[in-house]
C-alpha positions in Angstrom: -24.9 12.3 -9.5 -23.8 14.2 -12.4 -24.3 17.7 -10.5 -20.5 16.1 -8.7 -19.1 16.0 -11.5 -16.3 18.8 -12.3 -14.9 17.2 -15.5 -16.0 15.4 -18.5 -16.2 11.9 -18.3 -16.9 11.1 -22.2 -12.8 12.0 -22.4 -9.6 10.9 -22.5 -6.8 12.7 -20.9 -3.7 13.2 -22.4 -0.7 14.8 -22.3 -2.8 17.3 -19.7 -5.6 17.7 -22.2 -9.3 16.5 -22.2 -9.7 15.2 -25.6 -11.9 12.7 -27.4 -10.9 9.1 -27.7 -9.6 7.7 -30.9 -12.7 6.4 -33.5 -14.8 8.1 -30.6 -16.5 5.3 -28.8 -18.4 5.7 -26.2 -19.3 2.9 -22.9 -22.4 2.8 -21.0 -21.6 3.5 -17.1 -24.3 1.6 -15.1 -25.3 2.5 -11.5 -25.4 -1.3 -9.6 -27.7 -0.8 -6.6 -29.8 0.1 -9.5 -29.7 -1.0 -12.6 -30.3 2.6 -14.2 -27.3 4.4 -16.8 -26.0 6.7 -15.3 -23.9 8.1 -18.3 -21.0 7.1 -20.7 -17.4 6.7 -20.5 -14.7 7.2 -23.6 -13.7 3.9 -25.3 -10.0 4.0 -25.3 -8.4 2.5 -28.0 -4.7 1.6 -28.7 -4.1 4.4 -30.9 -5.2 6.4 -27.3 -2.7 4.2 -25.2 0.0 4.8 -27.7 -0.4 8.7 -27.8 -0.7 8.7 -23.6 2.7 6.6 -23.5 4.0 9.4 -26.1 2.9 12.1 -23.7 4.0 10.3 -20.8 8.5 9.8 -22.6 7.4 13.8 -23.3 6.9 14.3 -20.0 10.2 12.6 -18.8 12.2 14.7 -20.9 10.8 17.8 -20.0 10.4 19.3 -16.8 8.7 16.3 -15.0 11.4 13.8 -15.6 14.0 17.1 -14.5 12.3 18.2 -11.3 14.1 17.4 -7.7 11.9 14.5 -5.6 11.5 17.6 -2.7 9.0 18.9 -5.7 7.6 15.7 -6.7 6.4 15.3 -2.9 5.6 18.7 -2.8 3.0 18.4 -5.6 1.5 14.7 -4.6 0.8 16.4 -1.2 -1.3 19.3 -2.6 -2.9 16.5 -4.2 -4.1 15.0 -1.3 -5.5 18.1 0.3 -7.2 18.6 -2.8 -8.4 15.6 -2.1 -9.8 15.5 1.2 -11.4 19.4 -0.3 -13.6 17.3 -2.4 -14.0 13.8 0.0 -17.6 14.7 -0.3 -18.2 14.6 -4.2 -16.0 11.2 -4.2 -17.5 9.4 -1.8 -21.0 10.3 -3.8 -19.0 9.5 -7.2 -17.7 6.1 -6.2 -20.9 5.1 -3.8 -22.6 5.5 -7.4 -20.0 3.9 -9.3 -19.1 0.8 -7.6 -21.9 0.6 -5.4 -20.2 1.2 -2.6 -22.5 2.3 0.6 -21.5 6.2 1.5 -19.3 4.8 5.0 -17.2 2.6 2.7 -16.6 4.8 -0.3 -16.0 7.6 1.8 -13.5 5.4 3.9 -11.4 5.3 0.3 -11.7 8.5 0.0 -10.1 9.6 2.5 -7.6 6.8 1.8 -6.8 7.8 -1.7 -5.8 11.9 0.5 -3.6 9.4 3.2 -2.0 7.9 0.5 -0.7 11.4 -1.5 0.2 12.4 2.1 2.6 9.2 3.0 3.8 9.6 -1.1 4.5 12.8 -1.2 6.4 12.6 2.9 8.5 9.9 1.0 9.5 11.6 -2.5 12.7 12.7 -1.0 13.5 9.5 1.3 14.5 7.4 -1.3 18.3 7.0 -0.9 21.1 4.4 -2.0 23.6 2.8 0.0 27.9 3.3 0.1 29.5 -0.3 -0.2 33.0 -0.9 1.1 34.7 -2.2 -1.9 38.4 -2.9 -3.1 40.8 -0.2 -2.2 41.2 2.3 -4.9 37.1 2.0 -5.7 34.3 4.2 -4.2 30.9 2.0 -5.0 27.7 3.1 -4.6 23.8 2.5 -5.8 21.1 5.2 -7.1 17.1 4.5 -7.0 16.3 5.6 -10.2 12.5 5.6 -11.7 11.7 3.1 -14.4 10.3 5.3 -16.6 7.0 5.0 -17.9 4.8 3.1 -15.6 1.4 1.2 -16.8 -1.9 0.5 -14.6 -4.6 -1.1 -14.7 -7.1 -0.7 -12.1 -9.5 -3.0 -11.3 -13.1 -2.1 -10.0 -13.7 -2.7 -6.9 -11.5 -0.1 -5.0 -10.2 2.5 -7.5 -9.1 5.2 -5.6 -7.5 3.2 -3.0 -5.6 1.4 -5.8 -4.5 4.5 -7.6 -3.4 5.7 -4.3 -1.5 3.1 -4.0 0.2 2.2 -7.6 0.3 5.2 -9.1 1.1 7.5 -6.1 4.4 5.5 -5.5 4.8 6.0 -9.3 4.5 9.2 -9.2 6.6 9.6 -5.6 9.6 7.7 -7.7 9.7 10.3 -11.1 7.6 7.8 -13.2 5.4 8.9 -15.5 2.0 6.9 -15.9 -0.6 5.8 -18.0 -3.9 4.3 -16.4 -6.2 2.2 -17.5 -9.1 2.4 -15.1 -12.0 -0.4 -15.4 -14.9 0.3 -17.8 -17.3 -0.9 -14.8 -16.1 2.5 -13.0 -13.6 4.3 -14.0 -15.3 7.8 -13.0 -13.1 8.8 -10.0 -9.9 7.9 -11.8 -10.6 10.3 -14.5 -11.5 13.0 -10.7 -8.2 12.3 -9.4 -6.6 13.7 -13.2 -8.1 16.4 -12.9 -7.2 17.0 -9.1 -3.4 16.1 -9.9 -3.6 19.0 -12.6 -5.3 21.7 -10.2 -3.0 20.3 -8.0 0.2 21.6 -10.2 1.2 18.0 -11.6 2.7 18.7 -15.2 1.4 17.8 -18.7 1.7 14.5 -19.7 3.5 13.0 -15.7 -0.4 11.4 -15.0 -2.4 9.9 -18.7 -5.8 8.2 -18.0 -7.7 5.9 -21.2 -11.0 4.6 -19.7 -11.9 1.3 -22.2 -12.5 -2.0 -22.4 -9.9 -4.2 -21.0 -8.9 -6.3 -24.3 -9.1 -2.7 -26.3 -6.9 -0.1 -24.3 -5.7 -2.4 -21.3 -3.9 -5.2 -23.8 -2.5 -2.1 -25.8 -0.9 -1.1 -22.5 0.2 -4.1 -21.3 2.3 -5.0 -24.4 2.8 -1.3 -25.3 6.9 -1.3 -25.9 7.4 2.0 -24.7 6.3 0.9 -21.2 8.8 0.1 -18.6 6.9 -1.3 -16.1 3.2 -2.8 -16.0 1.1 -2.7 -12.3 -1.8 -5.0 -13.0 -4.5 -6.1 -10.1 -7.5 -7.9 -10.8 -8.0 -11.7 -11.7 -5.9 -14.5 -11.8 -7.2 -15.3 -15.5 -6.3 -11.6 -17.1 -3.0 -11.3 -14.8 -2.4 -14.4 -16.3 -2.4 -12.4 -20.3 -1.1 -9.4 -18.7 2.0 -11.1 -17.6 2.3 -12.5 -20.7 1.9 -9.8 -22.8 4.2 -7.8 -21.3 7.3 -10.6 -21.3 7.5 -9.9 -24.6 9.0 -6.8 -24.6 11.1 -8.3 -21.1 8.6 -5.7 -19.8 8.2 -6.1 -15.6 5.3 -6.7 -14.0 4.2 -5.8 -10.2 1.0 -8.4 -9.8 -2.5 -7.8 -7.4 -4.7 -10.9 -8.2 -6.8 -12.9 -6.0 -7.1 -14.3 -2.9 -8.8 -17.0 -0.5 -8.0 -15.6 2.9 -8.4 -18.1 6.6 -8.7 -16.3 9.7 -7.9 -18.7 12.1 -9.8 -18.8 16.0 -7.8 -21.0 18.5 -9.7 -21.8 21.1 -7.9 -19.5 23.8 -8.6 -17.1 21.3 -10.8 -13.5 22.3 -14.1 -14.4 20.0 -15.9 -11.5 21.4 -12.8 -9.0 20.3 -12.5 -11.7 16.6 -16.2 -11.5 15.6 -16.4 -8.1 14.1 -13.3 -9.5 12.1 -14.6 -12.6 11.2 -17.4 -11.0 9.8 -16.5 -7.8 8.2 -13.9 -8.4 6.3 -15.8 -10.9 4.3 -18.7 -8.4 3.7 -17.2 -5.2 3.1 -17.1 -4.5 0.0 -20.1 -6.5 -0.9 -17.6 -9.4 -0.9 -15.7 -8.0 -3.4 -12.4 -7.7 -1.9 -8.7 -9.5 -3.0 -8.3 -9.7 1.0 -11.3 -11.0 2.1 -11.8 -13.4 4.6 -14.0 -16.3 2.7 -12.6 -18.5 5.4 -12.9 -19.1 8.6 -10.9 -22.0 10.6 -12.1 -22.2 14.1 -10.7 -25.3 16.5 -12.9 -27.7 17.0 -13.7 -27.1 21.0 -15.1 -23.8 20.1 -16.6 -24.8 16.5 -20.0 -24.7 17.3 -20.2 -21.8 20.3 -18.5 -19.5 17.2 -20.8 -20.6 13.9 -23.5 -20.1 16.5 -22.1 -15.9 17.2 -20.9 -15.6 13.5 -24.7 -17.0 11.8 -26.4 -14.5 14.9 -24.6 -11.3 13.4 -25.0 -12.3 9.1 -28.6 -12.6 10.3 -28.9 -9.0 11.0 -26.3 -7.9 7.6 -28.6 -5.9 4.9 -27.7 -5.4 1.3 -29.4 -2.4 0.2 -28.4 0.9 -2.5 -25.4 2.8 -2.0 -27.1 5.6 -0.4 -28.8 4.2 2.3 -25.3 3.1 3.9 -26.1 -0.2 4.8 -24.2 -3.1 5.4 -23.5 -4.1 2.2 -24.3 -2.6 -1.4 -24.6 -4.2 -4.7 -22.5 -6.4 -6.6 -21.3 -4.8 -9.2 -22.7 -6.0 -11.9 -25.2 -8.7 -12.9 -23.0 -10.5 -15.0 -21.1 -10.5 -10.9 -24.4 -11.3 -9.1 -24.8 -14.8 -11.5 -21.9 -15.7 -10.7 -22.0 -15.3 -7.0 -25.3 -17.4 -7.3 -23.6 -19.7 -8.7 -21.3 -20.8 -6.1 -24.0 -20.2 -3.3 -26.4 -23.0 -5.5 -23.1 -25.1 -5.4 -23.7 -24.8 -1.4 -26.8 -26.6 -1.7 -25.1 -29.9 -0.7 -23.6 -27.6 2.7 -25.4 -26.6 6.3 -26.7 -22.9 5.3 -25.6 -21.2 8.6 -26.8 -17.7 8.2 -27.6 -15.5 5.9 -28.6 -11.9 5.9 -31.5 -9.9 3.7 -31.9 -7.6 0.2 -33.5 -4.7 1.9 -37.2 -4.7 1.2 -37.2 -2.1 -0.5 -34.0 -2.3 -2.8 -34.9 -2.0 -6.4 -35.5 -6.2 -8.6 -33.3 -4.3 -11.0 -29.9 -3.6 -9.1 -27.4 -6.9 -8.4 -28.4 -7.5 -4.6 -26.6 -10.5 -2.6 -27.3 -11.1 0.3 -24.3 -12.1 3.0 -24.0 -15.8 3.5 -22.4 -17.7 5.7 -22.1 -22.0 5.0 -19.9 -24.4 8.0 -18.9 -27.6 8.3 -17.5 -26.7 5.3 -15.0 -29.9 3.2 -11.3 -27.8 2.4 -11.5 -29.3 -1.6 -15.0 -27.5 -1.9 -14.9 -25.3 -4.1 -16.4 -22.8 -1.8 -13.3 -23.1 0.2 -11.0 -23.1 -3.3 -12.4 -20.4 -4.9 -12.4 -17.0 -5.1 -16.0 -16.0 -5.0 -15.5 -12.4 -5.1 -18.7 -11.8 -3.1 -20.5 -11.8 0.6 -20.0 -15.6 1.0 -18.3 -17.1 3.2 -17.4 -20.4 4.5 -17.0 -22.2 8.1 -14.2 -24.9 8.4 -13.5 -26.6 11.8 -9.7 -28.4 12.8 -7.5 -30.2 15.4 -4.6 -28.3 16.0 -1.7 -26.1 14.8 -0.6 -28.5 12.1 -4.1 -29.1 10.8 -4.6 -25.4 11.0 -1.4 -24.8 8.7 -2.5 -27.9 6.2 -5.7 -26.1 5.6 -4.3 -22.4 5.6 -2.4 -23.4 2.8 -4.1 -25.7 1.2 -5.4 -23.7 -1.8 -3.4 -21.8 -4.9 -3.5 -18.3 -3.2 -1.2 -16.5 -0.3 -3.0 -12.8 0.4 -3.8 -12.4 3.3 -4.3 -14.5 7.1 -5.1 -13.7 10.5 -4.6 -15.6 13.3 -6.5 -15.3 16.5 -4.8 -16.8 20.0 -3.0 -14.9 23.2 0.0 -18.0 23.1 2.2 -15.6 22.0 4.5 -18.4 20.8 1.8 -19.9 18.5 1.7 -16.6 17.2 5.3 -16.4 15.8 4.9 -20.0 14.8 1.5 -19.7 13.1 3.4 -16.7 11.2 5.8 -17.8 10.0 4.0 -21.3 8.3 1.6 -19.7 7.1 1.4 -19.2 3.4 1.0 -15.5 2.8 2.1 -12.3 1.9 1.1 -10.6 5.2 -0.6 -12.0 8.4 -2.0 -10.1 10.9 -2.0 -11.7 14.7 -5.3 -10.8 16.5 -7.1 -8.5 13.5 -7.8 -8.8 10.4 -6.0 -5.5 7.9 -4.7 -3.2 10.5 -7.2 -0.2 9.3 -5.6 -0.2 6.2 -2.5 0.2 6.9 -1.2 2.7 3.9 2.4 2.4 5.3 2.1 -1.6 5.3 3.1 -3.5 2.4 0.7 -5.7 0.8 1.1 -8.4 -1.8 1.1 -11.8 -2.4 2.9 -15.5 -3.2 1.5 -18.4 -5.1 -1.2 -17.0 -7.7 -1.5 -14.0 -5.6 0.9 -12.7 -7.1 4.5 -10.8 -7.1 5.8 -7.8 -6.3 4.5 -5.4 -3.3 2.5 -2.1 -2.9 2.1 0.1 0.2 4.5 1.5 2.3 8.1 2.3 0.9 8.2 -1.4 -1.2 6.2 0.3 -3.6 8.7 3.2 -3.9 11.3 0.7 -4.3 9.5 -1.4 -7.0 8.3 1.7 -8.9 12.2 2.3 -9.0 15.7 0.5 -11.0 19.2 0.0 -8.9 21.6 1.7 -10.9 25.8 0.3 -9.6 28.3 3.0 -9.6 32.0 1.7 -9.6 33.8 4.9 -9.3 38.2 3.7 -9.8 40.5 6.8 -8.6 43.7 5.1 -7.8 
């Protein structure tokens, strides 16, 4: 993989320059497909975070802060074009670093390019408004950047989440400090190298890898950061929000999910089936919006569970380079967690299970895709975010029963409703507690343009689309009295 790197992954990137982390610490980097060490990355410290925040402040006081929205957009567009030029290299880096099958890693790289294209075009299209007021006044609003924004990005979708958070923040004119996950940060470092090549001014984007409890905690608590964007677990999100609250810093939290797909007896099952399974096993289930619950109306329950189980038995977990249905989990610890949940299902009906490829390295972190049926809604497998390729099927009687079960967790990120009844579609979309509801589909192909975020323990604030631009800005009201 090292031949695909054109930057030094053992360093931090601050103020437009690569440099050794303060203290010179390094962290081992593992290939989840094999368990082998593939190199080291910088172990950034609180001092490195402080230097990055100062570099971002300097960029805001310099030409980045004074740059027009049109020129910011042009830079982001150039970044997107350069990402496209390096799609294959980014694909291999991400597949090796995260363990994703090549097709999924390539789609993530393409999504990163698309985010840059979208936010490049949107940068000069965020406008205020005039407000009718008292005679003798002209009142208008302005959208202005927060200033320095902190971005704490997880290991499961580094490129996509960088695109939707850093891309939007830069489009609004913020200067960013990015702390990627220590388990997978190679494409984050690749991105800042590409951004620099595209002409992004020094300090507009700074990247400090390191441990969450060191670099991440320092970023969340830094008094010079004016907005924090965090994607990750609920437990860590609570810590980030508490740390930021000491400085009254606003936070966007994109946390966990236990997202349901709800299938009524009038649904097109042939159309639904690929989504029902695919939305759970993508990225080996390590997705906040994974559809880990399928709620099926009683009359079609047995038939659909059988069809889903048949599909599960065709699923293979294998090294990323083989481009199978699933890759490995990110770490031995994550594998242990997921296997623990599968063990909790010993009292349930194991409806269908895939295989681990016979030649997959024993030192890799593989778990077969697993479907449990007849799962009580209050069972831990139906309530907890497992973050692995484990799905449960639950029967329901009618609309009210489906809504009760769908809303019966602490989460509210994504949901899907499969029915040909138009009135039911509208009723269910309104009744389900979630940030996104899809009708007769799931995910809408990623949807760079579609606002994304949750309610409850799935977090708050919105990413993607124009809503992300609003979130990365502050609204100023100007009231001019002129007689």
